[in-house]
Residue frames as a rotation matrix with the C-alpha (Angstrom) as fourth column:
MET 1
0.954 -0.276 0.117 90.53
0.244 0.942 0.228 107.83
-0.174 -0.189 0.966 86.66
ILE 2
0.313 -0.932 -0.183 94.29
-0.433 -0.312 0.846 107.72
-0.845 -0.185 -0.501 87.04
SER 3
0.647 -0.158 -0.746 96.11
-0.748 0.054 -0.661 107.49
0.144 0.986 -0.083 83.69
ARG 4
0.926 -0.361 -0.107 98.23
0.350 0.930 -0.110 104.45
0.140 0.065 0.988 82.88
LYS 5
0.157 -0.934 0.321 101.38
0.206 -0.287 -0.936 106.56
0.966 0.213 0.148 82.74
ILE 6
0.080 -0.140 0.987 100.81
-0.856 -0.517 -0.004 107.81
0.511 -0.844 -0.161 86.33
ILE 7
0.898 0.264 0.351 100.24
-0.408 0.796 0.447 104.19
-0.161 -0.545 0.822 87.58
ILE 8
0.649 -0.749 -0.136 103.45
0.522 0.568 -0.636 102.97
0.554 0.342 0.759 85.78
MET 9
0.044 -0.695 0.717 105.33
-0.173 -0.713 -0.680 105.97
0.984 -0.094 -0.152 87.37
LEU 10
0.320 0.164 0.933 104.11
-0.930 -0.132 0.342 105.25
0.180 -0.978 0.110 90.88
LEU 11
0.997 -0.064 0.040 104.92
0.059 0.990 0.128 101.47
-0.048 -0.126 0.991 90.44
LEU 12
0.387 -0.914 0.125 108.48
0.441 0.064 -0.895 102.49
0.810 0.401 0.427 89.41
LEU 13
-0.066 -0.358 0.931 108.87
-0.595 -0.735 -0.325 104.89
0.801 -0.576 -0.164 92.35
ILE 14
0.767 0.453 0.454 107.58
-0.640 0.495 0.587 102.16
0.041 -0.741 0.670 94.61
LEU 15
0.919 -0.377 -0.116 110.07
0.346 0.911 -0.226 99.70
0.191 0.168 0.967 93.37
VAL 16
-0.030 -0.956 0.292 113.13
0.371 -0.282 -0.884 102.06
0.928 0.082 0.364 93.65
SER 17
0.685 0.312 0.659 112.06
-0.401 -0.593 0.698 103.52
0.608 -0.742 -0.281 97.19
PRO 18
0.889 -0.403 -0.216 114.31
0.443 0.643 0.625 100.85
-0.113 -0.651 0.750 98.93
ILE 19
0.234 -0.915 0.329 117.27
0.823 0.007 -0.568 102.25
0.517 0.404 0.754 97.15
PHE 20
-0.125 -0.181 0.976 116.88
-0.104 -0.975 -0.194 105.75
0.987 -0.126 0.103 98.79
GLY 21
0.551 0.367 0.750 115.71
-0.726 -0.232 0.647 104.50
0.412 -0.901 0.139 102.19
VAL 22
0.931 -0.258 0.260 117.91
0.049 0.792 0.609 101.35
-0.363 -0.554 0.749 102.78
VAL 23
0.596 -0.742 0.308 120.75
0.785 0.459 -0.416 101.14
0.167 0.490 0.856 100.28
LEU 24
0.268 -0.505 0.820 122.04
0.296 -0.767 -0.569 104.69
0.917 0.395 -0.056 100.16
PRO 25
0.740 0.010 0.672 121.98
-0.591 -0.467 0.658 105.42
0.320 -0.884 -0.339 103.89
GLU 26
0.891 -0.403 0.208 123.98
0.252 0.821 0.513 102.24
-0.378 -0.405 0.833 104.36
ILE 27
0.427 -0.678 0.599 126.51
0.856 0.090 -0.509 103.41
0.291 0.730 0.619 101.78
LEU 28
0.048 -0.285 0.957 126.72
0.140 -0.947 -0.289 106.96
0.989 0.148 -0.005 102.91
GLU 29
-0.460 -0.137 -0.878 126.36
0.842 0.248 -0.479 106.25
0.283 -0.959 0.001 106.55
SER 30
-0.679 0.234 0.696 123.83
-0.173 -0.972 0.158 109.19
0.714 -0.013 0.700 106.65
GLU 31
0.235 0.919 -0.317 121.29
0.234 0.263 0.936 107.43
0.944 -0.294 -0.153 108.86
GLU 32
0.029 -0.394 -0.919 123.41
0.994 0.106 -0.014 107.99
0.103 -0.913 0.395 112.04
TYR 33
-0.924 -0.341 0.173 123.89
0.351 -0.936 0.029 111.65
0.152 0.088 0.985 111.00
ILE 34
-0.376 0.874 0.309 120.09
-0.058 -0.355 0.933 112.14
0.925 0.332 0.184 110.66
GLU 35
0.446 0.482 -0.754 119.46
0.589 0.476 0.652 110.54
0.674 -0.736 -0.072 114.06
SER 36
-0.366 -0.598 -0.713 122.04
0.928 -0.288 -0.235 112.72
-0.065 -0.748 0.661 115.81
LEU 37
-0.883 0.152 0.444 120.36
0.005 -0.943 0.332 115.83
0.469 0.296 0.832 114.33
ALA 38
0.162 0.985 0.058 117.05
-0.053 -0.050 0.997 114.74
0.985 -0.165 0.044 115.71
ASP 39
0.238 -0.161 -0.958 118.69
0.918 0.359 0.167 114.21
0.317 -0.919 0.233 119.13
ILE 40
-0.781 -0.609 -0.135 120.28
0.624 -0.753 -0.210 117.68
0.026 -0.248 0.968 119.01
VAL 41
-0.725 0.561 0.399 116.88
-0.375 -0.808 0.454 119.46
0.577 0.179 0.797 118.31
ASN 42
-0.829 0.397 0.393 115.05
-0.200 0.445 -0.873 117.01
-0.522 -0.802 -0.290 120.61
ALA 43
-0.312 0.698 -0.644 112.80
-0.950 -0.221 0.221 115.93
0.012 0.681 0.732 117.80
THR 44
-0.936 -0.082 -0.343 112.37
-0.104 0.993 0.047 112.39
0.337 0.080 -0.938 118.82
GLY 45
-0.656 0.703 -0.274 108.76
0.733 0.507 -0.453 111.26
-0.180 -0.498 -0.848 119.18
LEU 46
-0.743 0.333 -0.580 107.18
-0.239 -0.942 -0.234 114.36
-0.624 -0.035 0.780 117.73
ILE 47
-0.247 0.610 -0.753 105.46
-0.967 -0.103 0.234 112.83
0.065 0.786 0.615 114.92
TYR 48
0.094 0.352 0.931 103.36
-0.396 0.871 -0.289 109.62
-0.913 -0.342 0.222 114.96
SER 49
-0.292 -0.143 -0.946 103.96
-0.954 0.118 0.276 107.15
0.072 0.983 -0.171 112.24
PRO 50
0.740 0.575 0.349 102.20
-0.625 0.780 0.040 103.80
-0.249 -0.248 0.936 111.65
PHE 51
0.823 -0.566 -0.042 105.38
0.464 0.713 -0.526 102.48
0.327 0.414 0.850 110.01
ARG 52
0.777 -0.581 -0.244 108.17
-0.135 -0.532 0.836 103.52
-0.615 -0.616 -0.492 112.33
GLU 53
-0.164 -0.898 -0.409 111.13
-0.583 -0.246 0.774 104.28
-0.796 0.365 -0.483 110.10
TYR 54
0.197 0.403 -0.894 109.19
-0.980 0.088 -0.176 102.80
0.008 0.911 0.412 107.19
MET 55
-0.846 -0.444 -0.295 109.55
-0.442 0.894 -0.077 99.38
0.298 0.065 -0.952 108.58
VAL 56
0.276 0.957 -0.093 106.71
-0.808 0.283 0.516 96.83
0.520 -0.067 0.851 108.67
PRO 57
-0.146 -0.444 0.884 107.23
-0.857 0.503 0.111 94.22
-0.494 -0.741 -0.454 111.52
GLY 58
0.246 0.131 0.960 108.04
-0.036 0.991 -0.126 90.84
-0.969 -0.003 0.249 110.15
LEU 59
0.958 0.006 0.286 109.04
0.285 0.063 -0.956 92.06
-0.024 0.998 0.059 106.68
ASP 60
-0.014 -0.969 0.245 112.44
0.996 0.008 0.089 92.79
-0.089 0.245 0.965 105.14
ALA 61
-0.271 -0.134 -0.953 113.53
0.336 -0.941 0.037 96.36
-0.902 -0.310 0.300 105.11
TYR 62
-0.987 -0.123 -0.100 113.27
-0.051 -0.352 0.935 96.53
-0.151 0.928 0.341 101.37
LEU 63
-0.483 0.875 -0.002 109.59
0.671 0.372 0.642 95.14
0.563 0.309 -0.767 101.39
GLY 64
-0.096 0.395 -0.913 108.84
0.889 -0.379 -0.258 97.44
-0.448 -0.837 -0.315 104.31
TYR 65
-0.660 -0.230 -0.715 109.72
-0.024 -0.945 0.326 100.45
-0.751 0.232 0.618 102.20
MET 66
-0.932 0.362 -0.012 107.60
0.024 0.094 0.995 99.22
0.362 0.927 -0.097 99.33
VAL 67
-0.284 0.874 -0.394 104.63
0.929 0.353 0.115 98.61
0.240 -0.333 -0.912 101.60
SER 68
-0.135 0.108 -0.985 105.02
0.567 -0.806 -0.166 102.15
-0.812 -0.581 0.047 103.10
ALA 69
-0.903 -0.293 -0.313 105.20
-0.063 -0.632 0.772 103.44
-0.424 0.717 0.553 99.53
VAL 70
-0.683 0.730 0.023 102.03
0.497 0.441 0.747 101.75
0.536 0.521 -0.665 98.57
PHE 71
-0.016 0.761 -0.649 100.21
0.999 -0.020 -0.048 102.96
-0.050 -0.649 -0.759 101.48
GLY 72
-0.425 -0.268 -0.865 101.48
0.254 -0.952 0.171 106.53
-0.869 -0.147 0.473 101.08
SER 73
-0.998 0.059 0.020 100.45
0.012 -0.127 0.992 106.46
0.061 0.990 0.126 97.42
LEU 74
-0.426 0.893 -0.143 97.01
0.743 0.435 0.508 105.25
0.517 0.110 -0.849 98.24
ILE 75
-0.016 0.366 -0.931 96.50
0.807 -0.544 -0.228 107.94
-0.590 -0.755 -0.287 100.97
ILE 76
-0.709 -0.285 -0.645 97.58
-0.043 -0.895 0.443 110.69
-0.704 0.342 0.623 98.48
ILE 77
-0.915 0.401 0.029 95.39
0.131 0.227 0.965 109.31
0.381 0.887 -0.261 95.68
SER 78
-0.300 0.849 -0.436 92.50
0.941 0.339 0.012 109.11
0.158 -0.406 -0.900 98.13
ILE 79
-0.246 -0.023 -0.969 93.00
0.529 -0.841 -0.114 112.66
-0.812 -0.540 0.220 99.33
TYR 80
-0.969 -0.130 -0.208 93.04
-0.140 -0.403 0.904 113.78
-0.202 0.906 0.373 95.54
TYR 81
-0.697 0.717 0.002 89.77
0.398 0.385 0.832 112.08
0.596 0.581 -0.554 94.75
ILE 82
-0.051 0.617 -0.785 88.06
0.980 -0.121 -0.159 113.48
-0.193 -0.778 -0.598 97.96
ILE 83
-0.505 -0.164 -0.847 89.14
0.081 -0.987 0.142 117.05
-0.859 0.004 0.512 97.03
LEU 84
-0.992 0.084 -0.092 88.00
-0.103 -0.150 0.983 116.47
0.069 0.985 0.158 93.42
TYR 85
-0.472 0.839 -0.271 84.72
0.785 0.539 0.304 115.11
0.401 -0.069 -0.914 94.59
ILE 86
-0.041 0.309 -0.950 84.12
0.718 -0.653 -0.243 118.23
-0.695 -0.692 -0.195 96.96
MET 87
-0.672 -0.328 -0.665 85.05
-0.074 -0.863 0.500 120.60
-0.737 0.385 0.555 94.20
ARG 88
-0.895 0.445 0.035 82.78
0.135 0.194 0.972 118.98
0.426 0.874 -0.233 91.58
ARG 89
-0.277 0.875 -0.397 79.92
0.951 0.308 0.014 119.01
0.134 -0.374 -0.918 94.05
LYS 90
-0.254 0.058 -0.966 80.33
0.468 -0.866 -0.175 122.71
-0.846 -0.497 0.192 94.72
SER 91
-0.723 -0.133 -0.679 80.20
-0.396 -0.726 0.563 123.67
-0.567 0.675 0.472 91.14
């Protein structure tokens, strides 16, 4: 079972994720820089993402980042438990 401390830390990270994905790029104007780098190395469209640019259609950008963080966390936790199950089964 996941400890209470880990759950609290994940919730805090989910709540602050829009700061790093929405607020700071707007302040630092770094989003355009990253997109221009992707164009230079022709990296557009190389990776499939269910949430393009961490946006969920119909939701605000801040909520989209939080939803993406929740799904990402659930995927990582699921992978952890699958590996744990396999390791316990082998031993």
